[in-house]
N, C-alpha and C positions, 0 to 999 in steps of 0.2 A: 481838419482845419477848424480852429476855434475863432469865432467872431465875438468880440466884446461889444456890448451895448454901451455906448458912451452917454446917451441921453434918452430919457423916456418922459414923454409928456402925456399925461392922462387927460382925456377929454372930460370936461365938466359934465356931470350926470344931469340929464334933462329933468325938469320938474313939472312938465305938463301932465295933465290927467292921464293920457294914454300911456305914457312911459311909466308913471307910478303904478298904474293898474297892472301893466305887464310884469313889472318887477315883483309886485305882490303875488300875482297869480302863478308865476313860474314855480314857486316852491310850495304851493298849497293845493294838493290834489283834491281835497274835499270841497274846494270851491266849485269844482266841476259838478259835484253832487247837487249843489244848490242850483246851478244852471239847469241841470236836467229836471230837477223837481219843479222848477218854475214853469216848465213846458208841459208838465203832465198834471192833469186834474184828477185822474182816477186812481193814481197810485204814487207812492213816494219811495225813494231809495234811501236806505240807511245802512251805514257800515256795520258789520257784525260786531266789531269791538265796541263801537259807540253804543250799540243796542245793549250790550252787556253792561256798560257803564250805567245807562239809564235804568236798567233793571235793578241795579244795586244802589241807586241813590235813595236817600231817606227823605222824609217830608221836610220842607224848608226851601231855602234859596239855593239854586243850583247855578254854578258858573262854568262856562267853557272859556278858557283863557287862550287867546291868540292861536286858535286852531280851527278857524272857519266854523265855529259853533252855530252861526246863524242858519246854516242849512238844517240843523236840528230844531232850532227855535220855531221854524215854520211848521214842524210836526208836533213839537212839545213846547207850546207857547210860554210855559212857566220858566224856561231857561233864560238866564241872563248872559249876554255875550259881551265879553271884554276883548278888545283888539288893541294892538300896539301901533297900528298904522292908520293915520287919519284918512287915508284914501278909502277905507272901508265905509266910512260915514257917508260918502258920496253915493254909493250904490246900495247901502243898507242903513238907513237912518236910525233904526232902532238898535243901536249898538253903543256901548260905553267905550270911549277911547282913553287909554292910559299908556303913553309912550315909554314911561319909566316905571319899572316895578317898584322902586323905592317910594313912589308917590301913590301907590294903590290906596293906602288908608286915607289919603287926603282927597283923592279924586273920585273914589267909588263910594256912593252914598249908602252902602249897606254892607253887612257882614254875611258870610256864606255858610251853608251847611253841607254843601257838596261842591268840590272844586276839581275840575278836570283840565289837564294839559296833555293833549294827544300829539306827540311828536312835533312840537312847535319848533320851527327852524331857529327861532330867536333864542332857544335854550342852548344852541350848539356852539362849538368852538371854544369850550371851556373844559377844565378838568372837573373832577367830582367836587372839589372845593367850590368851584363856580356854581355847580348845581345846588350845593348846600346854601349858598348865598341867595339863590332864587327862592328857596324854601323859606328862608328868614323873612323875605319880603312878602311872600304869599300868606304866611301865618298872620300877618297884621290885619287881614280882613276875614279870618276864620273864627267861627264860633267854636267853643269847646265841643268836641264830638264830631267835628267836620270830617267827612269822608273825602279822601284825596286820591284821585286817579291820575297817575303820572306815567308817561311813556316817552321813549326816545330811541334813537339809533346809536349804537355804540361806535359806529364808524365815524361819527362826527363829534366824538368826545376825545380830548387829548389824553392819551395813555400810551405807554410803551408796550406795544403788543408782542414784542419779542421776549420780554422778560417777566411780564405780569400774567398771573392766572386771572384771566378776564372775568370768569364767572364769580370767583371769590372776591375780586376787586369791587365789582358793582354790588354784589350782595352785602359785602361789608359796609359799603357806603350807605346803602339803604337802611341797614340796621343802626348805623351811627346816628341817623336822624332822630333816634329816640331821645337823644340829649336835647333836642329842640322841641320835644313833645309829640313827635310823629312815630306811632307804633306800626310796624309793618304787618299787614293783614294777609296779603296775597302777593305773589310775584310770578312772573314768567320770564325766564332768560333763555333766549332761543339763538344759539350759535349753530348754524348748520355745518356739518362736517362735509368736506369735499370728498367726493367719490370719483375714482378713476373710471372713465367711460371705456367702451369697447376698443377704442383706439389707443388706450393708455394715457389719455389726457384728462386734466381737470377742467371743469368749466370756469369761466371768468366772471360769473355773476356775483353781485354784492350780497351782503347779508339779507335775510328775509324781511318781509313786511316793511316795504318802503313807506306805506301809507301811515301805519300806526306806530312804527318802531318795533324793534325786536326785543327791547327790554321794557318790561311793564311792571310797575310797582304800585300797589294800593296801600294806603295808610289811613289811620284814624288819628286826628289831632286832639290831644288831651281828652281821650275817651277810651271806651272799651271796644275791642274788635267786634265785627258783626259776622254773621254767617253768610258766606257768599252764595248768591243764587245765579 
């Protein structure tokens, strides 16, 4: 039996502080790192991939864009944090808010030498052309030679997975950014292959690395590649 929905009324989204905070927090696992670190005086937690990024940053201004970078700023004060959601300002005042990438050059009072986007949910639900448009906006605040650390999950990017060679698709996209001045320096594309278990079944888990994304690409903007450490 099929039942047709004749009318659907969506409730207005609440705008109170608690609701905004919960909506923000749900998709940002590294916000939990910040909460843990606030409660510990003798040690601090840092994600392994974030630590790899920090080790590969050059001297200059470092930005973490819309990926809870404030948990790192408490450990590495030189980091500048840019977030897209004003709610962050209420619990972490030392943050720059830019809700629209196209306004970065107007609203951010500095250019950057290292720029990291680590699995930002705000990058998702576009195809690779949408990702390219993001890079066009990011480039507006980058100094020549800026190192770019970019990662995301393929499961949240629009692509026909039945007909497309996924690895080639995303690698070709990364290389195409050279037209915008971004030279690919390093990448990691991690598509786990499903293995049949003892009962002859496949697991139902998603792609790996929910926190940092299973696709990682590092670039240099209008400059020469560096030796990865």
